N, C-alpha and C positions, 0 to 999 in steps of 0.2 A: 575065243570067248563066246559063250552062248548067251545072247541077250534075249532070245525068244522065251517069253513068259506065258503061261496058259491062261491068265486072267488079270483084269485090272486090279482086283483085290490082292492077288498075290504080288503083283508088281509094286503097288503101294507099301506092302509088308516089307519087301526087299528094300525098297527106297528108304525105309525107316520112318513110315508114318506115325505121327503122335499128336496128341492134343495140342492145339494152339498154333498149328503150322499154317503157312500161307502156300496155297495151291494155285497155279495159274492155267489159264486157258485162252485160246484165240478164237476169233469170231468169223473166220473165213467160211464156216459152214452155215453161218447166220441162222435162219429160221428152219433150217433143216438138221441142225446139230443134235447128235445122240450122245456124244462123249460126255458132256458136263453132267447130263442126267444119270448116265451109267456110272460115272465115278462118284457123285453124290449118293447114289443108292449103295454103292460098295462101302462108302464111309460110314453110312448109317448101319449097315450089317455088322460092321466091325466095332460099332460103339464109340467111334472117334468123335470128339467134341471140340468146340470153340475154334472151328476152322475160319481163316480169313480167305474168302474166295476172290481171286484176283483174275477177272476176265476182261479182255480188251472191249467186249460188248456182250450184253444179254439181251435175249428176245423172248417173245411169247412162248416159244417151244420150251423155254426153261422153267415155265411155271411150276413143274413138280418140285423144284428146289425150295419153294415156300414152306413145304412141310419140314424141310431141314432147318429153317428158321425157327419153327415152333419147338423143335425139341433140342435146339441149340447145337446141332452138329455144325451149322454155320451161324456165327455170330456177327460177322462183318463181311462187307463186300466193297471192292475197289474196282471201278470200271469207267470206261470212257462214255458209255451209252447204256441205259437201261430202259427196255421198253415193256409193254404188255403188262401181264399181271404182276411181274416181278417188280416193276416200278411202282405200281398201285399198292402192293404190299408193304413196300418200304414207306410210302407216303402215309400209310395207315399205321406205322409204328410197330410192325410185326417182326422187324430185325432188331436184335438186342443192342447193338452198337450202331453208330452213324455210318451210313455208307460214304464213300469217298469217290468223287468224280475227278478224273484227270482228263486231259486232252490226249489225242493219239500221239502228239509229240512229247507231252510231259511224261506219260506213262514210260516209254522206253528210256528217257532221260533218267527218271528216278530208279529203274531197274539197273541201269549200267553205272550209275553214280553210287549205288548201294543204299539209297534212302528207301527203297522199296525191295526188301529181300525176299526171294522166292525160294522156298524149300523144295517144292517139287512142281515141275512144269509138266503138264499132260498136253501133248501135242497130237491133235486129230490130223493124220496124214493120209490122204487119198491113195498113196502109193509109197511103199516102203520095202527095203530088203531086211533080212533078219539082223543086220548089224546096225540098222537105224538110219541109213541114208534115205532120206525121204523127201518128197515133193507133192505138191497140189496139182501137177499138170496132167496127170495120168490117173486112170482108174475109174470105177463107176461112180465114185463120189468126187470126181475132179472139181476143184474150185478155182485153179489157177494159182495165183501168187499165194505165198505164205508169208508175206512180209510182216504181218503183226506177231507171228510165232518167233522170228528170228531172235530178238533181244532176250526173250525167255529161254530159249535154248542155248544161247551163250552164257548166261549169267546165273541160272538156277543151279542149287546144289545137286539135285538129281533130275533127270529128264526121261519121262516115259513117252514113247511114240505108240499111239493107238491107230491101227490101219485095218481096212477091210480089203486091201489089195497087196498081198506079199509077192515079191518078186525075187528073181535070182540075183545074186550078188555079182557085181555091183550095180545098183541101180543108176542108169545114166541120167544126166542132166538133174542131179539132186539140188534141192534148195537148202536143206539142213544136212550137214555131214554126220557120219557115225561117230566122230571124235566128240561130239556134244550130246550123245545119247547114251543112257545107261541100260534102258530095257525096251523091249518091243513086244506089244500085245496085238494079236490078230483077233478080230471079232467079225461077226457076220456083217454089220453095217455100222459106219461111223456117222451116217447122215442120210437124209431123204433128199435126193437130187432135186426134187421140185422145190424145196425150200432153201437150197444152196445157191442155185443160179436159176435165172429165168431164160427161157428160150427166146424171148423177146422182151426188152425193156422199152416201152412205148412213149413216143412224143405225144404231149397232150393234143387233144382236138378242141379243148375248151377255148372259145373265143377270148375269155378273159387271160388264160394262160398264154395264149399265142400272142396277144397284144404286149403282155409283160416281157415275154421273151424277145419280141422284136425291138422293144424299147432297150432291152439290156444289150443286145447285139449292136444296136446303133450307138449306145453309149460307149461301148468298147471301140467302135470304128472312130468316133470323134474325140476319144480321149488323147489321141496321139500315140498311143502305145501299139496300135495294130500296124505293125511293119514287119520286114524280114527279121527272124530271130524271136519272134513273139512267143510267149509261153503262157499257159492257160490251164486251169482247172475248173471243172463243173461237176455237179452232182448227177444222181441217176433219176431225179424227179422229172416229171413231164415237162415242166416249164423250163427247167434247166437243159434238158435234151433239145427242146424246141430252140433255145437260145444258140446252142451248138450248132444246130442245123442252119440257122440263119447266118451265123458266123461263117460256117464252111462255105456257103454261097458267096459271101462277101470276099472271103479269102481267095476262092477260086476266079472269082470275076476280076480281082485286082492283082492276081497273080502274086499273092503274099505267101512266103514260105516261113512258117514258124519253126521254132527249135524243139519244143516238147510239150506234151500233155501230161498232166499228173493226177494222181488221186485214184479213186475207185474208177476203174476203166469199164466202159460199155462198148457195145458194138458200133455206136455212132462215133466214138473217138477213134475206134479201129478203122472205120470208113474214112475219117479225116487223115490218118496216118497214111492209108493206102492211097488216098487221093493227092498225097503230096503236100498236104497243109502243114504237116509237122514232120520233123525228122525222126523223132522218137516218142515212144510211150514209156513213161516211168510209172511202173505199176505195183502199188501196195496192196490192191485188192481188185479182183475181177467180179463184175456184177452180173454177167450174162454169158451164155455158151459161145457167142462169137468172140468175146474177149478171151475166154479160156483157150479156145482153138488158136487165136492169134499168138498169146504168150507161149504156146507150145511149140509153134512153127516159125515165128518171125523173130529173128534176131534183133531187130529194131524195137521190139517190144520187150522191155527189160523189167525183170522182177527186182524190187528193192525193199529194203527193211523198213519198219516203222521209224526206226532211228534216223535213216538216211532221208526219209520222207519229211519228218517235221520236228525231230527232236532240237530244241534251242541249245545253243552252247557256242563256244569259240571256234569249233571246226566247221560249223555251218550245216545246213541241210537244204533239200530241194525246195522247200517252202519259201525259203529266203530269195529263191531265183524266179519267183512267179511274177509275171506282168498283170495277169487279171485273174480273179476267181468270181464264180457265181455261187452264191450261198443262200439258204433259206432262213425262215423265222417263224416262230409262232407269235412273237410279240417284238415290238421295237418301241423304245421310248423316246422322249424329246431330247435326250442326250445322245441318241443313236446306239444306245446300248441294245443288244440283241438277246433274247430268250429262246433257247432250243432244248431246255431241259424239262420244263413243265408245260402242261396245257393250260387253258384259260382259267381252270379252277385251282391251279397250284399242285396238280398231281404230276408226279415224275413220269415222263413218257418218251424220254429221249436222252440226250446228252450232247456234249460238244463235238465229239469225234475229232475230226480235224478242223472243225469251223473256227475256233480261235487261233489255231496255228497258222493257217493260210491267210487269215485276215490280217494278222500281224505282219506276215511275211510279203504279201503281194503289193505290188504298186497301186493297183485298183481293186478293192474289195467291194463287190456289189451284192446287196441283199435283194432277192426277188420275193414278192409275196403279194397276194391280193389284199385289197384294203380292208376287206371284211371277210370273215369266216363264220358260217352259222349265225349270222346277225350279231356278231362280236367284232368290234374294231380291232385292226392290227396295231395301231399306235396308241399307246398309254402314257400316262404321266411318269411311271416308273414301272419297268418290267418286273414281273414276279420273281425272276431269277436272272442275274446277269451272267450270261454264258460267254459273251464275247463283248469286250468293252467298246463303247462308242468311238473311243479315240482311234481305233483301227478300222473303223467302218467309214468307206468313202461315199457310198451312194445307195439309197433306197429306190427301188423300182417298183411301182404299183401300175394297175391299169388306168388310174386317174392322173398320175403324174410322178415326177422324179425329184427326190429331195437330196440335195447334195450337202455333205458335211461342211459347215461354215469354214473349216480350216482349209478347204479345197477350193480356193477361189479361182485358180486357173481352170480346173475341171468345170466348175459352175459356168464360166464364161464360155468355155468350148461347147458345152451342151446347149446353151442359150443360143449361141451363134448358129448351131445346127437346127434350131427351131424345134428342139425336143421340149416337152411340157414340164419345164422346170418350175418347182414351187418349194414352199417351206414345208417342215414336218408339221408345224402348227397348222397350216392350211389342209394338209391331208387329214390331219386328226379331226379337224372340224367337219370336214367333208364326210369321214367315216361315222361320226357321231350324229350328223344330220341324217344319214341313211339308216343307222341301226341303234341309235340312242346311246346313252352313256351306261355302261354296265355297272351292276352293284359291286361293291368291294367283296373280294373273296375272303373266305374264312382261313385264317391261319392259326394252328394250334401253337402251344408254347413250346413243345419239344422240337428241337432241330433233329431232322432225320438224315440229312446229308450235307457235307461240305463240298463246295464246288471250287477246285483249286485251278488257278490259272497256269498257263504253260510254264511260267517261271517258278512255280510252286508255291506262290503266295495264295491266301485265301481270297477268292473273287467274290463269293456269296455263299449264303447258307439256305437251305431249303427246309421249311417248316412242315411239320405233319398237318394232316387234314382231318384228324380225328378228335 
């Protein structure tokens, strides 16, 4: 069977493209992705309308698709994260229908239970053979794990692989098998490596960030969870990486051997694996070149699907086995609810990703953030958008103190006994307002531009337009 097709446009035609379909994409190429823009350009040339674009995440590089909002080639968007001009355009009401936000766990769950039907999945693959066996581990556009594309490949009616590195059959060590692929398209470039992964992901040198990171690591140490078998997830932000660095030093000094690290994997977590801090890395997404090299060569660095990572359900997922996670926030309110969807003016600039999934699954969910940003306080009476419910958040760490969820009395006593600066959210809020003042209320339009769904499928919150 010849699956090799000359162009994306021809592959879409063979896949039966028509108005009103749902097309899906993954975000492993992040801000270097070319495939979404190429596909949307082909749709516009073909005159296709009313497309529901389902992407696991969207970035600034995808700004050209805003033109497809205007001519109604795309009328709805479903995603776990929407950044840059695309998020701003949705906040300004330029998308005909409401956007829908899911989490990284909820998205594959809905794909696999049929609640989100995908007509055609377009999978950007850094390496593929002509039959569609493909992977992200090799090629000039190598991104490492293809975990977010796996549920799409399993469940879509038709699957198109787009690659810029075609190899002889069979591709060794494939992530997605040919049995799930209908067509293969070779193009000059699926993405810009400079935007796909960074050569270095840097630990913060900011004294504020380092203090927050040190407090976070000490909180884990004194929580009672840091012992042999410990499991951990952290992000790729500077303070989060610094916390991992401090945690590594503690684990090596105390000869603690953890079980696994999870999430978006960086070179710093690779270093912890190689130093013996953990037995395995469970990788749904690589964030830098060191992580890509590791997943390609180290059998203890394992590629996992988004389903396995965080999809809620009776069969379980890795997120349910986490001891501690370190997460960020743009806002936190007095009920410990966290906002990572909008900025301080209510404009869409992100999304839950796996935030709400791992906060729900982990024994200790830590939010790290500076108490003020750009003279705006972190803590508010009610966040502009609830991304992660406060019932799943255990601890907020700032440079001025740590606030423990009132339901976690044992944790509070442990941290106080360790002489960490424990205080209340109300005290931190007052401190922030003393420093920066009380911000004016933001404008919210009447029109709802996005629904934010929780990982169980329920409506968590709604985002209003800013026009």
